[in-house]
Each structure stands twice: as C-alpha cells, then as structure tokens.
C-alpha positions as CSV (number, residue, x, y, z in Angstrom):
1,M,36.1,-1.9,18.6
2,V,32.8,-2.7,16.9
3,Q,31.4,-4.1,20.2
4,K,32.5,-0.9,22.0
5,I,30.7,1.3,19.5
6,D,27.6,-0.9,19.9
7,R,27.8,-0.4,23.6
8,D,28.2,3.3,23.3
9,H,25.4,3.5,20.8
10,T,23.1,1.5,23.1
11,R,24.0,3.7,26.1
12,F,23.3,6.8,24.0
13,R,19.9,5.5,23.0
14,D,19.1,4.7,26.6
15,I,20.0,8.3,27.6
16,V,17.8,9.7,24.8
17,R,15.0,7.4,25.8
18,G,15.2,8.5,29.4
19,R,15.2,12.2,28.3
20,I,12.1,11.6,26.2
21,K,10.3,9.9,29.0
22,R,11.2,12.6,31.5
23,D,10.1,15.4,29.1
24,L,7.2,13.6,27.4
25,K,4.6,16.0,28.7
26,K,6.6,18.9,27.3
27,F,7.0,17.2,23.9
28,V,3.3,16.4,23.7
29,S,2.1,19.8,24.6
30,S,4.5,21.7,22.3
31,G,3.8,19.6,19.2
32,E,7.3,20.6,17.8
33,M,8.1,17.0,16.6
34,I,5.0,16.5,14.5
35,G,6.3,18.5,11.6
36,K,9.5,16.3,11.4
37,T,7.8,13.0,11.0
38,G,8.9,10.5,8.4
39,D,7.5,7.1,7.4
40,K,9.1,5.3,10.4
41,L,11.2,7.9,12.1
42,V,10.6,11.2,14.0
43,S,13.2,13.8,14.8
44,I,13.1,15.0,18.4
45,P,15.0,18.1,19.5
46,I,16.9,17.4,22.7
47,P,19.0,20.1,24.6
48,S,22.6,18.9,25.0
49,I,25.9,20.2,26.3
50,Q,28.9,20.4,24.0
51,L,31.8,18.9,25.9
52,P,35.4,20.3,25.6
53,K,37.9,18.2,23.7
54,F,41.6,18.3,22.9
55,R,42.8,19.5,19.5
56,F,46.2,18.2,18.4
57,G,48.8,20.4,16.6
58,R,51.1,23.3,17.2
59,N,49.8,26.5,18.8
60,P,50.9,29.3,16.5
61,K,50.4,31.9,19.3
62,G,53.0,30.4,21.6
63,G,52.3,31.3,25.3
64,V,52.9,29.4,28.5
65,G,51.4,26.2,27.3
66,Q,53.6,26.2,24.1
67,G,57.3,27.1,24.2
68,E,59.2,29.0,26.8
69,G,57.5,30.8,29.7
70,E,58.0,31.8,33.4
71,E,55.8,30.9,36.4
72,G,53.1,33.6,36.8
73,Q,53.5,35.0,33.3
74,P,50.0,35.9,31.9
75,I,48.7,33.8,29.0
76,E,49.1,35.6,25.7
77,G,45.9,36.7,24.2
78,E,44.1,37.2,27.5
79,G,42.3,40.6,27.4
80,E,39.1,42.4,28.1
81,G,35.8,41.1,26.8
82,E,32.3,42.4,26.7
83,G,29.8,41.3,29.3
84,Q,30.1,39.5,32.6
85,A,31.3,36.0,33.2
86,G,28.7,33.4,33.7
87,E,28.7,30.0,35.4
88,S,26.2,28.1,33.2
89,P,27.4,26.0,30.2
90,G,26.1,26.8,26.8
91,Q,23.0,25.0,25.6
92,H,22.9,23.3,22.2
93,I,20.1,21.5,20.5
94,L,20.7,18.0,19.2
95,E,18.1,16.5,16.9
96,V,17.8,12.8,17.5
97,E,15.9,10.4,15.2
98,I,13.8,7.8,17.0
99,E,11.6,5.1,15.5
100,L,7.9,5.7,15.8
101,E,7.5,2.2,17.2
102,E,9.9,3.1,20.0
103,L,8.1,6.4,20.6
104,A,4.8,4.5,20.9
105,A,6.5,2.2,23.5
106,I,7.6,5.2,25.6
107,L,4.0,6.6,25.4
108,G,2.6,3.2,26.5
109,E,5.0,2.9,29.4
110,E,4.4,6.4,30.6
111,L,0.6,6.2,30.4
112,E,0.5,2.5,31.4
113,L,-1.5,1.7,28.3
114,P,-2.6,-1.9,27.8
115,N,-2.0,-3.7,24.5
116,I,-5.1,-3.8,22.3
117,E,-6.8,-7.1,21.7
118,P,-7.9,-6.8,18.1
119,K,-11.1,-8.2,16.7
120,G,-12.1,-9.1,13.1
121,K,-9.0,-11.0,12.2
122,K,-8.7,-12.6,8.8
123,M,-6.1,-14.8,7.2
124,L,-3.7,-13.0,4.9
125,D,-0.4,-14.0,3.2
126,T,2.5,-12.6,5.1
127,K,5.8,-11.7,3.5
128,G,7.8,-13.1,6.4
129,G,7.8,-16.5,8.1
130,A,9.9,-18.8,10.2
131,W,13.4,-19.9,9.1
132,R,12.6,-23.6,9.5
133,G,13.0,-24.9,6.0
134,I,16.0,-26.6,4.5
135,R,17.0,-26.5,0.8
136,R,20.0,-27.6,-1.2
137,S,21.0,-24.2,-2.6
138,G,21.4,-20.8,-1.2
139,P,24.0,-18.2,-0.1
140,E,26.9,-19.2,2.2
141,S,25.5,-16.9,4.9
142,L,22.5,-19.1,5.2
143,R,24.4,-22.5,5.3
144,H,23.1,-24.8,8.0
145,F,26.3,-26.2,9.6
146,K,24.8,-29.2,11.4
147,R,22.8,-30.4,8.5
148,T,25.7,-29.9,6.1
149,F,28.0,-31.8,8.5
150,R,25.5,-34.6,8.9
151,E,25.1,-35.0,5.1
152,A,28.9,-35.2,4.6
153,L,29.2,-37.8,7.4
154,K,26.4,-39.9,5.9
155,R,28.1,-39.8,2.5
156,Q,31.5,-40.9,3.8
157,I,30.0,-43.7,5.8
158,M,28.0,-45.0,2.9
159,A,31.1,-44.7,0.6
160,G,33.2,-46.6,3.2
161,I,35.8,-43.9,3.4
162,Y,35.1,-42.7,7.0
163,D,37.9,-43.5,9.4
164,P,36.7,-43.3,13.0
165,D,40.3,-43.3,14.3
166,N,41.2,-40.3,12.1
167,P,37.9,-38.5,11.3
168,C,38.1,-35.9,8.6
169,I,34.8,-34.6,7.4
170,I,35.0,-32.3,4.4
171,P,31.7,-31.4,2.8
172,I,31.4,-31.2,-0.9
173,A,28.8,-29.1,-2.8
174,A,26.2,-32.0,-2.8
175,D,26.4,-32.1,1.0
176,K,25.6,-28.4,1.7
177,R,22.2,-27.6,3.1
178,F,20.8,-24.0,3.5
179,K,18.2,-22.4,5.7
180,S,15.0,-21.3,3.9
181,R,12.0,-19.2,5.1
182,K,8.6,-20.8,4.9
183,E,5.9,-18.4,3.8
184,M,2.9,-18.8,6.2
185,L,-0.7,-17.7,6.4
186,A,-1.0,-15.7,9.6
187,P,-3.9,-13.7,11.1
188,Q,-3.5,-10.0,10.5
189,A,-5.8,-7.4,12.1
190,N,-7.0,-4.4,10.1
191,A,-7.8,-1.2,11.8
192,V,-9.3,2.1,10.6
193,V,-9.3,5.4,12.5
194,I,-12.0,7.8,11.5
195,Y,-11.4,11.3,12.8
196,M,-14.4,13.7,12.8
197,M,-14.0,17.4,13.7
198,D,-16.2,20.4,14.0
199,V,-14.8,23.2,11.7
200,S,-17.5,25.8,12.4
201,G,-16.6,29.3,13.3
202,S,-16.3,28.5,17.1
203,M,-13.4,26.2,16.6
204,G,-10.3,28.3,16.3
205,R,-6.7,27.7,15.3
206,E,-5.5,26.7,18.8
207,Q,-8.3,24.2,19.2
208,K,-7.4,22.5,15.9
209,E,-3.7,22.4,16.9
210,M,-4.6,20.5,20.0
211,V,-6.6,18.1,17.9
212,R,-3.7,17.7,15.5
213,I,-1.2,16.9,18.4
214,E,-3.5,14.4,20.0
215,A,-4.3,12.7,16.7
216,F,-0.5,12.3,16.1
217,W,0.0,10.4,19.3
218,I,-3.1,8.3,18.9
219,D,-1.9,7.3,15.4
220,C,1.5,6.5,16.8
221,W,0.1,4.1,19.4
222,L,-2.4,2.4,17.1
223,R,0.2,1.8,14.4
224,S,2.3,0.0,17.0
225,Q,-0.7,-2.3,17.7
226,Y,-1.9,-2.9,14.1
227,K,0.2,-3.8,11.0
228,N,-2.5,-2.4,8.7
229,L,-3.9,0.9,9.8
230,E,-6.0,3.3,7.6
231,V,-6.9,6.8,8.6
232,Q,-9.9,8.8,7.3
233,Y,-10.9,12.4,8.0
234,I,-14.3,14.0,8.2
235,V,-15.0,17.7,8.7
236,H,-18.4,19.1,9.5
237,D,-20.3,22.3,10.2
238,A,-23.9,22.0,9.2
239,V,-22.8,19.5,6.4
240,A,-20.1,16.8,6.6
241,H,-17.3,16.2,4.0
242,L,-14.6,13.5,3.6
243,V,-11.3,15.3,3.2
244,D,-7.5,14.7,3.3
245,Q,-5.3,15.2,6.3
246,H,-4.1,18.7,5.4
247,T,-7.6,20.0,4.8
248,F,-8.8,18.4,8.0
249,F,-6.4,20.4,10.2
250,H,-6.5,23.7,8.3
251,L,-10.1,24.2,7.0
252,R,-12.2,26.7,8.9
253,E,-15.8,27.4,8.1
254,S,-18.2,30.0,9.5
255,G,-21.5,28.1,9.4
256,G,-23.5,26.4,12.1
257,T,-23.0,23.0,13.6
258,K,-24.9,19.8,12.9
259,I,-23.1,16.9,14.4
260,S,-25.4,14.2,13.0
261,S,-24.1,15.0,9.5
262,A,-20.6,13.7,10.5
263,Y,-22.1,10.6,12.2
264,E,-24.2,9.8,9.1
265,L,-21.2,10.1,6.8
266,C,-19.1,7.9,9.2
267,L,-21.7,5.2,9.2
268,K,-22.0,5.3,5.4
269,M,-18.2,4.9,5.1
270,M,-18.2,2.0,7.6
271,G,-20.9,0.2,5.6
272,E,-19.2,0.6,2.3
273,R,-15.6,0.1,3.1
274,Y,-15.1,-1.3,6.6
275,P,-17.2,-4.3,7.5
276,A,-17.2,-4.8,11.3
277,D,-16.3,-8.5,11.1
278,E,-13.0,-7.7,9.3
279,W,-12.0,-4.3,10.7
280,N,-11.2,-2.8,14.1
281,I,-13.0,0.6,13.9
282,Y,-12.1,3.6,16.0
283,P,-14.3,6.7,15.3
284,L,-13.0,9.8,17.2
285,H,-15.0,13.0,17.2
286,F,-13.6,16.4,18.3
287,S,-15.8,19.4,19.0
288,D,-16.3,22.4,21.3
289,G,-19.6,20.9,22.5
290,D,-22.0,23.1,20.4
291,N,-24.8,21.5,18.4
292,W,-27.5,23.4,16.5
293,S,-30.5,21.8,18.4
294,A,-31.4,19.4,21.2
295,R,-33.3,17.4,18.6
296,D,-30.1,16.8,16.6
297,T,-28.3,15.7,19.7
298,E,-31.1,13.2,20.4
299,Y,-30.7,11.9,16.8
300,C,-26.9,11.6,17.3
301,I,-27.4,9.5,20.5
302,R,-29.8,7.3,18.6
303,L,-27.3,6.8,15.8
304,L,-24.6,5.9,18.3
305,K,-26.8,3.4,20.2
306,E,-28.4,1.6,17.3
307,Q,-25.8,1.7,14.6
308,M,-22.3,2.8,15.5
309,L,-21.5,1.3,18.9
310,P,-22.5,-2.3,17.9
311,S,-19.9,-2.2,15.1
312,V,-16.9,-0.3,16.6
313,N,-14.2,-1.2,19.1
314,Q,-14.7,2.1,20.8
315,F,-16.2,5.5,20.1
316,C,-14.2,8.5,21.5
317,Y,-15.4,12.1,21.9
318,G,-13.0,14.8,22.8
319,Q,-14.4,18.2,23.8
320,V,-11.9,21.0,23.2
321,K,-12.5,24.1,25.3
322,S,-13.4,27.1,23.2
323,A,-14.4,30.7,24.1
324,Y,-17.5,30.2,22.0
325,G,-18.5,26.6,22.8
326,S,-21.1,25.7,25.3
327,G,-19.7,22.2,26.1
328,Q,-23.2,20.8,26.3
329,F,-22.7,17.8,23.9
330,K,-20.4,16.0,26.3
331,K,-22.8,16.4,29.1
332,D,-25.6,14.8,27.0
333,L,-23.3,11.9,26.0
334,D,-22.3,11.2,29.5
335,T,-25.9,11.2,30.6
336,A,-27.1,8.9,27.8
337,F,-24.2,6.4,28.0
338,T,-23.4,6.1,31.7
339,G,-21.5,2.9,32.4
340,D,-21.1,2.0,28.7
341,E,-17.5,1.2,28.1
342,R,-17.9,1.3,24.3
343,I,-17.9,5.1,24.5
344,V,-15.3,7.3,26.1
345,T,-15.5,11.1,26.5
346,S,-12.8,13.5,27.5
347,D,-12.4,17.2,28.3
348,I,-9.4,18.9,26.7
349,L,-9.2,22.2,28.4
350,D,-5.7,23.2,27.0
351,R,-2.5,21.5,25.8
352,E,-1.8,20.2,29.3
353,G,-4.9,18.1,28.9
354,I,-3.8,16.2,25.8
355,L,-1.9,13.4,27.7
356,P,-4.7,12.7,30.1
357,S,-7.1,12.7,27.2
358,I,-5.0,10.1,25.3
359,K,-5.0,7.9,28.4
360,D,-8.7,8.2,28.6
361,F,-9.1,7.1,25.0
362,L,-6.5,4.3,24.9
363,G,-6.4,3.2,28.5
364,K,-9.1,0.5,28.2
365,G,-7.2,-1.6,25.5
366,R,-10.3,-2.0,23.3
C-alpha cells in the first residue's frame, strides 16, 4: 500500500511539473505565485477538474436507482432549472506546493540555463559529511550489519566456540558497530546579488512590478547554484540609498536621475563587505534608460570599466520600457562594451519580455 501511495504521489508530482513547464511563461508574466513564497516552498495555483466519485449509503429519496421502479419511469427530483445546459466541466483551482529548488530546475530546463561555475571559494565547516565512519555506539537504525557480523565471527573464532559445521553467529553488545558521519571541510561558494533600481518619477508601478517578478526568478535560480546567497537592495534617483526589500519595490520618488550615485554606493558596499576573492558578485541595475546628463553616463562607464567589472562575475542592466524613459542608457552601454561578456544588457518591453531577459542574464553561466 505504501509503495502504491509513493507511486501515485510521484505520478502526481510529474503531472504538476509538466503543467508548470507548459505554463511557465504564464506563471512568470502573471507574478501570482510570488506572494505565496515560503522559506523553501512556493504555492502555485493550478486549474484542475474535480472528478465524480461514488458515495456509499442509502438514498433517502428513493427513485429508480433505489427501491422499486419501472422501466422508463422518470427519476424522482428531476425538474426545471435555470440556464442552459453546457458541455464543459467545471474548473477548480488547486494550490500545489513545490520546492523552490525544483522550481529553479524547471526554469533551468525550460531556458536551457547552464550551471554556474563559482569563483572565490573558501574552506568552511559543513554540517554534513559522508557516512564512512564506524563507532561502537549508536542507534539500531545505524547499525552496520557486515561490520557487526565480522566482529561477532572474530570473537567466536578467538574464543574457540565457532563450529564451521553448525555456524551460529549471534552478536553481543560488544560486537555491534554503527555508522557515523565524518565532518569534513568542504569548499563553499558565497554569492551576493546587489539589485539597483531607478525610483524616480518616470518609473511607474508596472515597471517596478516587472522588476519584482524578474528578481524573484533570478533569486530562485541563483539560490539553486549557491548555498550561501545574500541579497542587497539599492534605490536611486539623484541620490542612492541602501534599503530593505519592501522599500525597494514600493518606494517612488519624484526627483531626477543620477545613475552614478547607485554605482558608487554599490562599489563602496563591495569594498567593505564583499571581497572579490571570496564572493561571487552579481550587480543588477534596472532603469528606464534616463540619466540626468551625458557626462554622468560617461562617469558610469568609467566606474564599470575600471572598478566594477574586474571584481564581479557579471554586471546586468535591464531596461524597462516606460512612457517617460528615453532608453538612451542601454544604447550607451552597448556601444561602450561591445563584445565584453562581463556585462549583459536586456530590453524588458512588457511582462512577456521577462523570460527572455532572464535567459539573457543567466544564459552565460558566469
């Protein structure tokens, strides 16, 4: 019975996984699952059909199916109803919990994302390890059968009580051996994602929602690649500030735009908290492409070339289309960094453009 339940559960998970892969674009563009995220699980609404089932017991109403009746006699309770008959089954919504790691795997398969090769590894104590050790005490669930049998056999042979014609090996407490886990030093890669976003008056609510959706999926993938991932948030108009996640996605200012202020704060944070030889660093900047002057854009390019790009795995710039944004900043970056794989730019025209943008950012495996 247990094996049958396991098979049914596995089949159900495969069906859910197939539905998610089929409708991934819809899930990404709608963003409906983001508000239902836990530490390791996310709830995904999946349309389902409620199947009919038998109910056991007596029918108090009688009728042809219960008790006496003649052929052709109408079923009791049949009457007029409102509306016309339809041929489609009723749709019901089933919320299914799926692990974020599995969701990341689905994203990786659908977008054909390569695994990231981390840099800046350092040796850290891990809580796990291999079950290769042997000790004399432990729970019965961890008893090593072969080692216990061998100890009992050795004891009987040494004591002269072993009978090869009638072998009977009965371990005693002193013979028992148990598996133990050896703690090991293992390389563990640290990563930090630094989100930067323009919150000036030209960035509206829809633009910020697109950034929020894309950030969720980028986080989901990077957490599947790194055991230790930190996330930092910087907002800027003419001045940059380090904020929490809620403020990052909900703050709106009305001032001008000076992009270099965000890059300066990002570089300061990298220098103080995240040395490049120990951390994999991913700065991501989202804007509608407006900057207050060409001179500041030139300064941003200089900061990227001389200070930021030599220290990061990859710099990503996502340009969200806005009715008030010129889109010039992406053009300037593309011109200045032609052929440089350390920087990736992407146009996000609407929610349909989120998945292609994620592939642009994560498709190089850096």
